SEMI-712768 format. One record per residue: x, y, z of N, C-alpha, C in turn; residue in one letter. Coordinates in steps of 0.02 Angstrom, whole numbers, padded with zeros to 5 digits, always signed. Layout:
REM SEMI-712768
XYZXYZXYZa;...
END
This chain:
REM SEMI-712768
+01877+02676-00091+01815+02643-00071+01809+02576-00108m;+01794+02523-00071+01789+02456-00102+01729+02453-00148a;+01736+02412-00200+01682+02403-00248+01623+02366-00218d;+01564+02378-00246+01507+02333-00234+01514+02276-00284s;+01501+02215-00261+01515+02155-00301+01451+02120-00323l;+01453+02093-00383+01401+02048-00408+01436+01982-00424v;+01409+01927-00399+01439+01861-00409+01396+01819-00455l;+01427+01787-00505+01394+01741-00550+01420+01671-00536l;+01374+01624-00530+01391+01556-00509+01375+01506-00564c;+01425+01470-00590+01415+01426-00648+01373+01365-00632p;+01344+01337-00685+01304+01277-00680+01335+01217-00714g;+01297+01164-00720+01322+01103-00750+01346+01116-00821q;+01401+01085-00838+01434+01098-00902+01500+01134-00891g;+01508+01164-00831+01571+01199-00815+01624+01151-00788a;+01604+01089-00773+01650+01042-00741+01706+01020-00788q;+01763+01004-00757+01821+00977-00794+01868+00946-00744k;+01905+00896-00766+01955+00864-00723+02007+00916-00703a;+02025+00916-00640+02074+00964-00614+02042+01025-00583g;+01975+01030-00587+01940+01089-00562+01952+01099-00487m;+01970+01160-00469+01978+01177-00399+02046+01162-00370g;+02088+01124-00405+02153+01104-00376+02197+01164-00363k;+02199+01212-00409+02241+01271-00399+02218+01311-00339a;+02151+01316-00329+02126+01351-00271+02144+01313-00207w;+02137+01248-00208+02154+01206-00150+02227+01217-00130f;+02271+01219-00179+02342+01226-00166+02361+01296-00142d;+02324+01346-00167+02344+01415-00153+02312+01445-00091a;+02255+01418-00070+02216+01451-00018+02194+01403+00036s;+02216+01413+00098+02192+01372+00153+02116+01376+00162p;+02086+01434+00147+02014+01441+00153+01977+01398+00102a;+02003+01398+00040+01974+01355-00012+01985+01281+00005a;+02044+01265+00030+02059+01197+00049+02011+01172+00102q;+01994+01216+00149+01948+01197+00203+01879+01179+00177a;+01857+01213+00124+01791+01197+00095+01792+01128+00063i;+01844+01112+00025+01848+01045-00004+01852+00991+00050f;+01890+01005+00102+01896+00956+00156+01829+00946+00192e;+01792+01001+00201+01726+00996+00233+01679+00954+00189e;+01681+00965+00124+01639+00926+00078+01656+00852+00081a;+01720+00836+00085+01741+00766+00089+01714+00733+00152d;+01715+00770+00207+01689+00743+00270+01613+00734+00266v;+01579+00784+00240+01505+00781+00236+01483+00722+00193i;+01515+00713+00135+01493+00662+00088+01521+00593+00102l;+01578+00590+00137+01608+00525+00151+01620+00487+00087g;+01597+00424+00085+01607+00383+00026+01547+00378-00018g;+01499+00424-00012+01436+00417-00049+01445+00424-00125t;+01499+00456-00146+01512+00462-00218+01561+00410-00244l;+01582+00365-00199+01631+00314-00218+01702+00334-00201g;+01719+00396-00213+01784+00425-00196+01773+00492-00162l;+01823+00518-00126+01815+00585-00099+01801+00635-00155p;+01758+00684-00142+01741+00733-00193+01803+00768-00219l;+01849+00785-00174+01909+00820-00196+01950+00778-00245s;+01954+00713-00233+01990+00668-00278+01958+00667-00347e;+01892+00666-00349+01856+00667-00413+01870+00733-00449i;+01865+00789-00413+01875+00854-00444+01947+00861-00471c;+01995+00842-00431+02065+00855-00449+02092+00806-00501f;+02070+00743-00497+02101+00691-00540+02051+00653-00584n;+01989+00649-00563+01937+00613-00600+01962+00544-00623d;+01986+00502-00576+02018+00439-00595+01972+00390-00630p;+01906+00393-00617+01860+00347-00648+01821+00378-00706n;+01840+00438-00726+01806+00471-00782+01733+00486-00770g;+01716+00507-00709+01646+00517-00690+01626+00590-00681e;+01672+00636-00694+01658+00706-00679+01599+00733-00717i;+01582+00704-00775+01527+00729-00816+01459+00698-00798n;+01458+00650-00752+01395+00622-00730+01357+00673-00688k;+01294+00680-00701+01254+00731-00668+01258+00727-00592t;+01256+00667-00565+01258+00660-00492+01326+00676-00462n;+01378+00678-00504+01445+00696-00482+01459+00770-00495i;+01443+00792-00555+01462+00860-00575+01427+00913-00533s;+01366+00900-00512+01330+00952-00475+01362+00968-00407q;+01374+00919-00363+01409+00936-00301+01481+00959-00313p;+01512+00936-00366+01581+00957-00381+01583+01031-00398a;+01539+01054-00441+01538+01125-00461+01518+01169-00401i;+01468+01149-00365+01446+01187-00306+01504+01197-00258y;+01539+01143-00242+01595+01147-00195+01652+01189-00222t;+01668+01180-00285+01723+01218-00316+01707+01293-00316c;+01645+01311-00332+01626+01382-00334+01631+01413-00265s;+01604+01378-00214+01607+01405-00146+01679+01411-00123v;+01720+01360-00138+01791+01362-00119+01827+01421-00150a;+01813+01435-00214+01846+01491-00247+01826+01557-00215s;+01763+01563-00194+01741+01624-00161+01778+01636-00096w;+01785+01584-00056+01823+01590+00007+01896+01606-00007h;+01923+01576-00061+01991+01591-00080+02000+01663-00102g;+01952+01689-00140+01956+01758-00162+01955+01806-00103l;+01912+01793-00055+01909+01836+00004+01975+01833+00042r;+02001+01772+00050+02063+01764+00087+02121+01800+00053e;+02120+01801-00014+02174+01831-00051+02165+01905-00064q;+02113+01935-00034+02109+02007-00034+02056+02040-00077g;+02010+02001-00106+01956+02033-00144+01911+02070-00095l;+01906+02136-00103+01868+02177-00058+01803+02199-00090e;+01756+02216-00048+01693+02243-00072+01634+02207-00041g;+01577+02241-00043+01515+02213-00017+01478+02179-00074e;+01459+02116-00064+01419+02081-00114+01348+02107-00110v;+01323+02132-00166+01255+02160-00167+01206+02115-00205v;+01232+02072-00248+01187+02029-00287+01224+01968-00312a;+01186+01916-00323+01215+01854-00350+01162+01818-00391t;+01186+01778-00438+01142+01737-00480+01181+01677-00503a;+01147+01622-00514+01180+01561-00537+01140+01528-00592g;+01175+01499-00639+01143+01465-00696+01123+01395-00675l;+01058+01382-00671+01032+01315-00654+01061+01292-00587s;+01102+01241-00587+01134+01218-00525+01164+01276-00486l;+01195+01324-00522+01229+01380-00490+01183+01422-00447g;+01117+01416-00457+01071+01453-00414+01076+01430-00341e;+01094+01368-00330+01104+01343-00262+01165+01377-00231y;+01219+01384-00270+01278+01420-00246+01259+01491-00228t;+01222+01524-00273+01202+01593-00262+01161+01600-00197a;+01115+01554-00187+01073+01557-00127+01113+01544-00063l;+01161+01498-00067+01205+01487-00009+01244+01550+00007h;+01273+01582-00043+01312+01642-00032+01269+01699-00004l;+01204+01696-00016+01158+01746+00010+01132+01729+00080a;+01155+01672+00108+01136+01653+00175+01070+01616+00181g;+01044+01590+00124+00979+01555+00126+00986+01487+00160v;+01043+01454+00149+01057+01391+00184+01132+01384+00192f;+01153+01341+00237+01224+01331+00251+01258+01294+00194s;+01325+01293+00195+01362+01256+00145+01342+01182+00146f;+01337+01153+00206+01319+01082+00211+01249+01070+00185e;+01201+01111+00204+01133+01102+00179+01130+01107+00103e;+01166+01156+00076+01168+01164+00003+01199+01104-00031g;+01254+01079-00002+01288+01022-00032+01242+00961-00032l;+01208+00949+00023+01162+00892+00025+01105+00900-00025r;+01082+00962-00034+01028+00974-00082+01052+00962-00153l;+01112+00984-00171+01135+00975-00240+01153+00902-00253v;+01175+00866-00202+01185+00793-00211+01118+00760-00227v;+01067+00778-00188+01000+00750-00199+00975+00769-00270e;+00985+00832-00288+00963+00856-00353+00998+00818-00410r;+01063+00811-00404+01101+00777-00456+01081+00704-00463g;+01071+00670-00407+01051+00600-00409+00982+00592-00440q;+00936+00636-00421+00867+00630-00447+00864+00648-00521r;+00903+00696-00542+00904+00713-00613+00937+00658-00654m;+00989+00628-00627+01022+00572-00662+00973+00513-00669q;+00936+00498-00615+00887+00444-00617+00832+00458-00667t;+00807+00520-00668+00755+00538-00715+00780+00533-00787a;+00842+00552-00798+00871+00548-00865+00878+00476-00889a;+00894+00431-00842+00903+00360-00860+00837+00324-00869e;+00783+00352-00842+00718+00319-00845+00688+00321-00915a;+00704+00372-00953+00675+00380-01020+00724+00419-01064e;+00739+00393-01122+00789+00425-01166+00765+00493-01190t;+00808+00543-01182+00791+00611-01203+00857+00648-01212s;+00854+00709-01239+00916+00745-01253+00903+00820-01259t;+00955+00857-01279+00951+00930-01287+00989+00951-01349m;+00970+01008-01378+01003+01035-01437+01006+01110-01432i;+01064+01139-01446+01073+01212-01444+01061+01241-01513a;+01020+01293-01515+01005+01327-01578+01039+01396-01577v;+01081+01408-01628+01117+01471-01632+01078+01520-01677m;+01024+01546-01649+00983+01594-01684+00945+01633-01631g;+00906+01683-01652+00869+01721-01602+00814+01679-01571d;+00785+01705-01517+00735+01667-01480+00676+01647-01525d;+00655+01693-01568+00598+01679-01611+00612+01621-01658e;+00673+01619-01685+00692+01564-01730+00692+01498-01692t;+00721+01497-01632+00724+01436-01593+00655+01411-01574a;+00611+01457-01553+00544+01438-01533+00503+01414-01593l;+00514+01444-01651+00479+01421-01711+00501+01351-01730a;+00566+01337-01725+00591+01269-01738+00562+01220-01688l;+00557+01241-01626+00528+01199-01573+00456+01180-01591c;+00416+01229-01610+00346+01216-01626+00339+01171-01687d;+00381+01182-01737+00375+01144-01799+00400+01072-01792e;+00451+01063-01751+00482+00996-01746+00442+00949-01702a;+00402+00977-01656+00365+00935-01609+00305+00903-01644k;+00296+00839-01633+00240+00803-01663+00198+00771-01608e;+00132+00774-01615+00087+00741-01568+00099+00761-01497g;+00107+00709-01454+00116+00721-01383+00190+00723-01363d;+00234+00728-01411+00306+00730-01396+00322+00790-01351e;+00375+00780-01311+00400+00835-01270+00457+00870-01308i;+00451+00934-01316+00505+00976-01343+00491+01047-01319l;+00536+01074-01279+00526+01140-01248+00590+01180-01250v;+00584+01245-01240+00643+01288-01232+00669+01279-01160a;+00729+01253-01154+00757+01238-01088+00799+01296-01060a;+00839+01326-01102+00886+01378-01080+00887+01436-01129n;+00871+01495-01104+00884+01556-01142+00951+01584-01116f;+01005+01560-01146+01072+01575-01119+01096+01645-01136n;+01085+01665-01198+01109+01730-01222+01076+01743-01290a;+01075+01805-01311+01049+01818-01378+01086+01775-01430p;+01048+01737-01469+01080+01693-01518+01097+01625-01493g;+01079+01608-01430+01092+01541-01405+01035+01519-01359q;+00992+01476-01387+00936+01448-01350+00942+01372-01353t;+00933+01339-01297+00938+01266-01294+00868+01237-01289v;+00853+01189-01334+00790+01152-01333+00801+01084-01300l;+00749+01059-01269+00754+00998-01229+00694+00954-01242s;+00704+00890-01255+00647+00846-01266+00665+00778-01292g;+00619+00747-01327+00631+00679-01352+00686+00680-01405s;+00718+00623-01413+00772+00617-01462+00746+00630-01533v;+00688+00602-01549+00660+00610-01616+00645+00684-01631a;+00617+00719-01583+00601+00789-01593+00665+00831-01601a;+00715+00817-01561+00778+00854-01567+00813+00839-01633c;+00807+00777-01657+00834+00760-01723+00800+00801-01778d;+00734+00810-01771+00698+00850-01820+00719+00923-01818r;+00734+00948-01758+00759+01016-01752+00824+01024-01792v;+00868+00975-01785+00932+00978-01820+00922+00979-01896a;+00876+00938-01920+00863+00935-01992+00832+00999-02017t;+00782+01024-01981+00749+01086-02000+00798+01145-01999l;+00839+01148-01948+00887+01203-01942+00936+01203-02000a;+00961+01144-02017+01009+01139-02072+00977+01163-02137e;+00914+01145-02148+00881+01164-02211+00870+01240-02216s;+00874+01275-02159+00863+01347-02158+00926+01387-02144r;+00982+01352-02143+01045+01386-02132+01056+01409-02061g;+01022+01377-02014+01030+01393-01943+01073+01339-01911v;+01122+01360-01872+01166+01310-01840+01132+01282-01777r;+01128+01217-01773+01099+01182-01715+01147+01127-01695a;+01165+01125-01632+01216+01079-01607+01187+01032-01555t;+01182+00967-01569+01161+00920-01517+01210+00921-01458p;+01183+00917-01398+01225+00920-01338+01235+00850-01309l;+01294+00838-01282+01309+00775-01250+01287+00779-01177s;+01226+00761-01163+01197+00767-01096+01163+00701-01078v;+01151+00693-01013+01119+00631-00990+01046+00628-01010a;+01014+00686-01016+00943+00686-01032+00917+00756-01043g;+00851+00762-01051+00818+00826-01066+00806+00866-01002a;+00857+00901-00979+00850+00942-00920+00805+01002-00934f;+00775+01028-00881+00729+01086-00887+00673+01071-00936h;+00645+01012-00928+00587+00991-00969+00543+00946-00927s;+00483+00929-00951+00440+00883-00913+00470+00813-00902p;+00523+00796-00939+00556+00732-00926+00585+00730-00855f;+00594+00788-00824+00624+00793-00757+00571+00798-00702m;+00508+00782-00717+00454+00791-00668+00466+00752-00604a;+00490+00691-00610+00501+00650-00550+00556+00681-00506s;+00607+00709-00538+00661+00742-00500+00635+00803-00464a;+00591+00840-00497+00563+00900-00467+00522+00883-00405a;+00482+00831-00409+00442+00811-00351+00486+00787-00294e;+00539+00752-00310+00586+00730-00259+00619+00789-00224g;+00636+00840-00263+00667+00900-00233+00618+00940-00193m;+00554+00936-00209+00504+00970-00168+00506+00943-00097r;+00512+00877-00091+00517+00847-00025+00582+00867+00010v;+00638+00862-00026+00703+00879+00003+00705+00951+00027a;+00679+00997-00012+00680+01067+00007+00634+01082+00066l;+00580+01043+00073+00534+01053+00129+00567+01036+00196s;+00621+00999+00194+00655+00978+00255+00711+01026+00276e;+00721+01079+00237+00773+01129+00253+00739+01195+00270v;+00761+01226+00325+00734+01291+00345+00769+01345+00305a;+00737+01368+00252+00766+01419+00209+00760+01488+00241l;+00817+01523+00243+00818+01590+00273+00806+01643+00219q;+00785+01702+00239+00777+01757+00191+00846+01777+00164a;+00852+01789+00100+00917+01809+00072+00941+01875+00102p;+01006+01879+00116+01036+01940+00144+01054+01990+00089k;+01057+01966+00027+01072+02008-00031+01024+01989-00087i;+01027+02026-00141+00984+02010-00199+01007+01944-00231d;+00959+01900-00244+00971+01838-00281+00920+01834-00337v;+00943+01820-00397+00899+01819-00456+00877+01748-00473w;+00813+01742-00487+00783+01676-00500+00788+01657-00574s;+00808+01595-00587+00809+01569-00655+00740+01567-00687n;+00690+01551-00647+00623+01539-00673+00588+01604-00692v;+00596+01656-00650+00560+01718-00661+00602+01773-00693t;+00669+01765-00691+00715+01818-00712+00704+01882-00671a;+00681+01873-00609+00670+01928-00562+00701+01909-00495e;+00702+01957-00449+00729+01943-00383+00689+01889-00348l;+00724+01845-00313+00690+01795-00273+00650+01828-00217h;+00591+01802-00206+00550+01820-00148+00561+01764-00097d;+00576+01782-00035+00594+01731+00014+00540+01679+00024s;+00477+01697+00011+00422+01651+00023+00414+01599-00033s;+00447+01610-00090+00436+01565-00147+00501+01533-00172t;+00555+01537-00134+00619+01509-00156+00612+01435-00170i;+00583+01397-00124+00577+01325-00133+00536+01309-00196a;+00481+01343-00205+00439+01331-00264+00477+01345-00329d;+00516+01399-00329+00554+01416-00389+00609+01364-00403c;+00640+01338-00350+00692+01287-00360+00662+01222-00386l;+00601+01206-00366+00566+01148-00393+00549+01159-00466v;+00519+01216-00481+00501+01232-00551+00562+01235-00596k;+00617+01258-00569+00678+01266-00609+00699+01201-00643q;+00684+01144-00613+00705+01079-00641+00667+01062-00704i;+00605+01085-00710+00564+01069-00769+00551+01129-00814t;+00564+01190-00789+00548+01250-00827+00610+01280-00861d;+00598+01330-00901+00653+01364-00937+00697+01403-00889s;+00762+01403-00904+00811+01445-00869+00817+01510-00908v;+00798+01565-00878+00798+01630-00912+00860+01670-00893r;+00917+01643-00911+00981+01673-00893+00992+01739-00929w;+00979+01740-00993+00989+01801-01033+00947+01858-01006s;+00884+01844-00990+00839+01895-00964+00862+01919-00895q;+00885+01873-00853+00909+01891-00787+00969+01938-00792s;+01017+01919-00834+01078+01959-00839+01065+02027-00870c;+01018+02031-00916+01000+02096-00945+00972+02142-00891s;+00928+02116-00849+00899+02156-00795+00951+02174-00743a;+00996+02128-00727+01048+02141-00679+01097+02194-00704m;+01113+02191-00768+01161+02239-00797+01137+02311-00789a;+01072+02321-00793+01044+02388-00784+01045+02410-00711k;+01032+02363-00667+01026+02380-00596+01094+02388-00562r;+01144+02348-00584+01208+02348-00550+01264+02370-00598y;+01250+02421-00638+01297+02441-00690+01362+02470-00663d;+01362+02493-00601+01422+02523-00573+01461+02474-00528s;+01440+02411-00527+01470+02361-00483+01528+02324-00518c;+01566+02288-00478+01619+02245-00503+01591+02173-00506s;+01596+02142-00566+01565+02077-00578+01617+02022-00578w;+01601+01966-00545+01649+01911-00539+01614+01844-00550h;+01645+01800-00590+01620+01732-00600+01663+01684-00559e;+01631+01643-00519+01667+01596-00477+01690+01535-00518l;+01738+01497-00491+01764+01437-00524+01707+01387-00533a;+01713+01340-00582+01775+01321-00616+01783+01342-00688p;+01741+01386-00716+01749+01401-00788+01735+01474-00801s;+01744+01494-00864+01727+01562-00884+01667+01564-00930g;+01624+01513-00925+01566+01508-00970+01520+01568-00963v;+01507+01589-00902+01459+01644-00891+01488+01710-00914l;+01553+01719-00908+01585+01779-00936+01574+01782-01011r;+01581+01725-01045+01571+01722-01116+01499+01738-01135g;+01451+01711-01097+01381+01726-01111+01366+01800-01100l;+01396+01830-01048+01383+01900-01035+01407+01944-01092m;+01461+01925-01125+01485+01964-01183+01432+01966-01238r;+01393+01913-01243+01341+01910-01294+01277+01945-01271r;+01267+01948-01206+01207+01980-01178+01214+02056-01179i;+01271+02081-01155+01285+02153-01155+01360+02164-01151t;+01383+02214-01187+01453+02234-01184+01465+02285-01129r;+01413+02306-01096+01419+02357-01044+01448+02330-00979e;+01444+02264-00970+01467+02233-00908+01529+02190-00923v;+01581+02200-00884+01642+02160-00890+01645+02113-00831k;+01649+02048-00845+01651+01998-00791+01721+01970-00786v;+01748+01967-00725+01813+01936-00713+01801+01864-00690e;+01830+01817-00725+01822+01746-00708+01879+01725-00662a;+01863+01679-00616+01913+01657-00567+01919+01581-00568h;+01933+01554-00627+01944+01481-00633+02000+01460-00586n;+02051+01502-00582+02109+01489-00540+02128+01553-00504e;+02169+01549-00452+02191+01610-00417+02229+01655-00466p;+02224+01720-00456+02261+01767-00498+02335+01765-00483n;
END
């Protein structure tokens, strides 16, 4: 009897030069997804998306407006490749980290590949623009949630923005806000023996700095007819199952609110404990986070064909 499958879809930060090339070469089904993306996007990114993914000739793969459609396309391509190469089983649930939530919703039938690609292009461009409008940053705190939140409260001064952006796993919380506030977090953490690592990002994602991007996505999402999910999809914002009536609202909130990945995975691990778990290309980041969230679930990563 074929396994029931749970799919995890990576978010921004998973990108790397060469991503998806092995899938493109090994699987006609994966190749077709990259070719479809190239046709849909044309020259809007300057080069074909596949060329950026495979070779990154201009060193742009880490730009928010590039990495988001690149990861989305690579993840979807790997899924089609896995199916073509014989992965059997019924998909019962899916979840994606930040950007990856769009991949998860596409795989659940909420919107087509093309609609999803156009949405993530819009999302990436708007988030890049918001990041460039005002200097901001992010910092990862390697301590429990209480420690990270206490540092957040203490480091913030006056009307400064500093919030918890990502609850990735026990012992890893990312704070997002003004450069000055994040610098104070680093100083405070060091004085208390807590490891805090500044992140190389375009701006303070999942914070009020992204308000303009969120409003832009509200308009973009209103123009797409979202279908009810055919399988369970977990929301970053609520760490609960998506309700078909609030998907658009949750995707808008996701841009400025905390990503509750650790909480989502903990709940999923209990509900789908007998399922086979798979992380789509291009990285094994989510498999690594799951090891920190629970040892009860084993995730197989598919950066490349087996």
